[in-house]
N, C-alpha and C positions, 0 to 999 in steps of 0.2 A: 282325411288329407285336405288341406286348404284349397278352396275353389280356384284361387289365382294360380297356385302351383300346378294344379291339374291342367288348367288351360295352357300354361307355359310348356309343360311337358308334352301335351298332345300336339301343340303347334310345332315345336322344334323336332320331335321325333317324326311327325307326319311329313314335314317338308323333307327331312333327311332321307327317309325311306322312299318317298315318291321320286325324289331326284335320282337316287341310286337305281330305281326301276326305270329311269329315263322317261318319266312322265314330263310333259312340257311344264316349264316353271310356273306359268300362269295358273294352270290347273293344280299343280302341287301346292302352291301358296293358297289359292282360293279354297280348295277342298279342305286342307289342313286347318285353315283359319275358321272355316264354317264348323268343322267337327269340334274344334276347341271351344267355340262359342256355345254350341249345342250341349257340350259336356257340362257346361256351367249353368245355363239358363233354360235348357230344354230345346227340342227340335222346333216347336212352333214359334217360340219367341226368337230363336236363332235365325229362322228364315226371314222374319221381319227385320231384325237388326242388321243382318248381312246385306239384304236388299237396300236398306236405308243408307248404310255406310258406303256401299258401292256407288249409289246415285250421288251421294254427297261428295264422294271423292272425284267424280268426273264432271260434276256440275260446277265448272269453273270457266269464266270467260277467258282468263289467261291461257288455260289449257287448250282452247280452240286454236291457238297458234300452231300447235303440233300437226294436226291433220292438214292444215293449209301449207305449212312448210314442207311436209312430206309430199303433197301433191305438186308443189313447186319443184321439188327435187326430181320427181318422176318426169315432169315436163322438160326439165333441163336435160335429163338423160336421153330423152327422145327428140329433143328440139335442135340438135346440131350445135349445141353450145360447147360440148367437150372438145370437138376438133379445133374450134377457134381459140379456146383457152390453151390447148396444147401448143398450137402455133405461136401464141403469145409467149408462153413459157420458153419455147425454143429460142426466140429472139432475145429474151432476157438473160439466158444462161448459155447461149450457143457457143461462147468462146471459152468456157470453163473446161478443165480436164474432165473427161467422161461426160461430155455435154449432153448426150442422149439420156443417160441415167439421171443427171441433174435436172434435165427437162421433166422427167417423170416426177421427181419430187416437187418441183415448183408447180407443175400442172395439177398434181393432186391437191396441193395447198389452195390453188386458185379455184379448182372445181369444188373442193370441199367447202370453201368459204362461201360459195353461192348456193350450194345444195345442202350443206350440213350433214351429209350422209357419207360415212366412210366406205360402206359396202358399195354404194353406187359409184363412188369415185374410183375405187379399186377396179370395178368392172369396166367402167367407161374408159378411163385413162389406160389401164393395163391392156385392154383389148386393142388399143390403137398403137401404143408404144412398144409393147412386148415383141411383136414380129419385127419391128425396125431394129430393136436391140439385138435380136438373134442374127439378123443380116450383117450387123457390124461386128460380130464376133464376141458379144457378151455371153458369159455363162448363163444358161437359162434359169438356173436356180437363183443366181445373184439378181438377175433382172426381176424375177418374181418377188424376191425379198425386198428390193428397192420399192417396188410398187406397193407391196403390202405394208411395209414399215411406214411409208410416208402418207398413206391414205387417211389414217385417223387424225391428222393435223386439222382437218376440216371440222372435227367435232369440237375443237377448241376455238377456232376462228369463226365468229358469228356470221350468219344466224345458226344456232346450234340447238337441236331438239333436246340434247342431253342437259344443256344448261337451263332450258326451260323447265324440265322435270325437277332439277335441283332447286330452281327458284320456287316452284310449287311446294316442295317439301320444307324448305328452309325459310319461306316467307321473305325472301330477298328480292331486290329489284332485277328484273330481266335485263333492262337496259344496262345497268351497272355490270352485271355478269358478262354480258356481250362484250362490252368495252374491255373488261379485265382479261378476257380470253385472247386478245390479239397478240400480245407479246409472248406468252407461253406457247401459243399455236405456232408462231413464227420460229421460236426456239426449237420446237419439235422438228420443223422442216430443216432448220440449220443443222441439227444433230444428224439427221439422215444425210444431208449434203456432205458433212464432214466425213462420214463413213465411206461414201462414194468416192470422195477425193482420195482418201487413204487407199482404197481398193485399186483405183486406176493409176495411182502415182507410179507404180512399178510395171505397169502394163502399157507400154508405149503404143501398142496397136489400138488402144481405146482412147488415146489422147488426140482424137481427131476433132479439130475445131470446125464448126459449121459456119462457113463464110456466108454472110447475108449482107447484101448491099443496103445502104441507108434507105433508099426509096421503098424497097421490099419490106424492110423492118418496120418502117412507119406505116405502110399499108396493112401489114399483119397486125400491128398493135391497134390500128384504127378499126379493123374488123372485129377485134375482141372487146372494144370499148362498150358496145351495148350490153354485152354479157356482164362485164365487170361493173357497169353502171348500176346494176341491180343492188350491189352491196351499198353503194352510196345512197341510193334512194331508200332502201330499207333501214339501214343503220342511221343514216343522216336524218331521216324523218322521225325516227324514235327519239334521237338525242335532241332534236329541235322541238320536240313536243307537238309535232304536226299530227302524229297518230300513235296509237298504242302498239305494242308488239303484236297483238292479235290482228289489228288492222293492217299492220305492215306485212303480215303473212298473206293476207288476202290480196294486197297490192302486188306482192311477189308472184302470186299465181297468175294474176291478170297480165303482168309484165312478161312472164315466161311464156304465156300463151300467145301473146302478140309476137314475141321474138320467134317462137316456133313456126307460126304461120308466115312471118316475114322471111325466114330462112327457107321456107317451103320444106321443112323437115317433119312437120306435123300436118296431118289432114284431118278433116272433120270425122272421117270414119275411124281414126285412131283414138278419138277421145274416150269412147266407152272402155277400151282396154286400159288406157292410162288411168282413168278414174278408178277402175277395178283394182289395178295394181296398188294405187295409193290407199284405197279403202282396206285392202287386206293388211297392209303394214300398219295403218292407223288402228285397225281393230285390235291387233296384237298389243300395241302400246296402251290403248285405252283399257283393255281388259287387265293388263298388268297394273295400271294405276288403280282401277276399281278394286281388284282383289287385295291390293297392298293396303288399302285403307281399312279393310276388315282386319288384316293382320296387324296393322298399327294399333287398332283398338284392343286386340287381344294382348299385344305386347305391353301396352300401357297398363291394362288391367292386371296382368300377371307380374308386372314389375321387372321385366327382362332388361329394358334399357338401364334402369337404376342399378340392377345387379352387375351388369357389364361395366358400367361406369365406376361403381365401387371397387370392382375387381381390378380394373386398370389403375385407378388412383391408389389402390392398396399396394400395387407393385412398386410404384415410384411417384414422386412428386415433381419430377423433372419434365418440363414441357417438351424438351427435345426428345427424350426417351418415349414419351406418350405419342408424339407425332410419328416417330419411327415405327412404333408398334402398330399404330393405325395404318400406316402405309404398307407395312408387311401384310397385315390382315387383308387389306383391300387388294393387294397384289395377288394374294392367294385366292380371294373371292372372285376376282376378275377372270381367273383361269377357267371357271366353270359357270359364270353367271354374266349375262349381258349388263351393260351399264345402267339401263333403266331400272330393272328390278333391284340391282345392287344399291342404287341411290335411294330408292323407295324404302328399302329394308334397313340399310346401315346408317344413312345420314341422320335419321332421328335418334339413333343411339350415340353416334360419335360427336355430333355437332354441340350438344350441351357440354361435353367434356372439354373440347378444344376452346370453346368460348369462355369457359371458366379460367383458362390459362391466357386469355387475352387474344386469341387468334380470331381475326375478322372472318365472319361467315362468307364474305365474298372471296377472300383468299382461300379459305378452306374449300369452297366450291370448285375453284380452279384446280386445286391440288387433287381433290377427289376425282374430277373429270379426267385430268391428265393420267392419274393412276389407273382408272378403269379403262381408259383408251388402250393402255398396254395389254389389257385382257383381251381386247378384240383381235390381237395378232398373236395370241398365246394359245397353245393347245391346252385342254382337249376341246374347248367349245369355240374358240376364237373365230367368229364368223368372217371377219376380213381375211384372216389367214386362209381359210378354206375356199372362199370365193376367189381370192387372188391366185391361189394354186390352180383352181379349176379353169380360170380364164387363161392361165399360162399353159394349161394342158399337162400339168405335172402332179405327182404325188406330193402330199404335204411333208413327208418325212425329210427328204433332201432339202426342201425349201426352209424348213425349220433350222437346219444346220447353218444355212446361209444367213439366217436372220439373227444369229447369236451376236455378232458385232453391233447390230442395230439395237438389240435389247440392252446391251451394256451401255451404249451411249444414251439411250432414252431413259434408263433407270438413273443414270448419273444426272441427267437433266431434270428428272423428277425431284431429286434431292435439292437441286439448285432452286427450282420453282418453290418447293416447300419451305426452304429455309431462307429464301430471299423474297419476302412478301412484296417488296417494292416492285418486282417484276409484274405482279398482278394488280397492284394498287396504284401504280404511278399514273396510268392513263385515267382511271376514274377520278383520282384526286385532281389531275390537271383539268378535267372537264367539269369539275364541281358536282360529281354525281354521288359523292359520299356525304352522309349526314354529318353535320358539324358536331 
């Protein structure tokens, strides 16, 4: 049997079996890729090649942005920023029907945009707003669903670790991806707000407007300015060419640390715990990136991407059908795989196919990220779903039922983002970030 075919079979079967046995995905991918390499070139050479590929995969200056943005997110979660952003969101949407639920959506978008972490957003914002919604008569399952559905918007609104990983795999500009994510991220939040509006429209008891005087509103927004200013500093500095995305991540850490001390929400004795939390999360991401580079080598050697590409192109030559098939595959993949490994595994396969049909890699990156964000709120693996349910003190099953309208709206919005590329490309074009 051909060596390439052997490597491909060992890789695919190994990952499938280990995932069915509930082995962590990083271990499943790494072990299967190593065994596949060993089956072709022997154990001794495989050890050298695997170590070399892992080191090469994580030896990237751009990739350094991820641990620093993760640390910045943990600092925000501990630094009193969530409360100020929630108060600001309340001022912005306090006169809308279902104002408290709408506040939840906007607060998640704001918090996610400065932390880039959907799980942290669901935990921080849901923990504060959930009890308030219960007091106002909201159904607990619906309240949890609002929080869970809106949390991933921050994975599209920069800074976003998911977009950084896509940039690494696709060799695209991080700055361009960041800017391209704004409109789709806002559309995600608007889709959630629409479902909230439809839910409370016939429930008059939830149409309570939160009256806020102008001086109080201005003071509340003023208190949130330092937190929101981080977005301006980080993204503005990148676009102005003052610093790289990696350097901006370091600046974000310093800025969040200063805010945490200024708000007296972080003490020196808290720093070891904060750094440890960030280190654990970073280790998981970096291990995934490292083992995925071994897998990428095996896939290229065995011709798996070319085989899948030829299979899809053999089914149809319609760009529309190809995009729909890819979206369906990614929707299925997202239900059992986190965005980072899904991007590392599937983008190298699908990107050459879509670029052959003229799809811009930046637009495709936003489409993929939007798609995989849906997986974070979908069983059986959706980490945002289970964290949001846990924060609300509920079982996941009834929350999933309340999430169904949000799923429908967000999947509809996914198709809008996929087939209206201007939504992703307009801002980068406006700012001159696209190559002529």
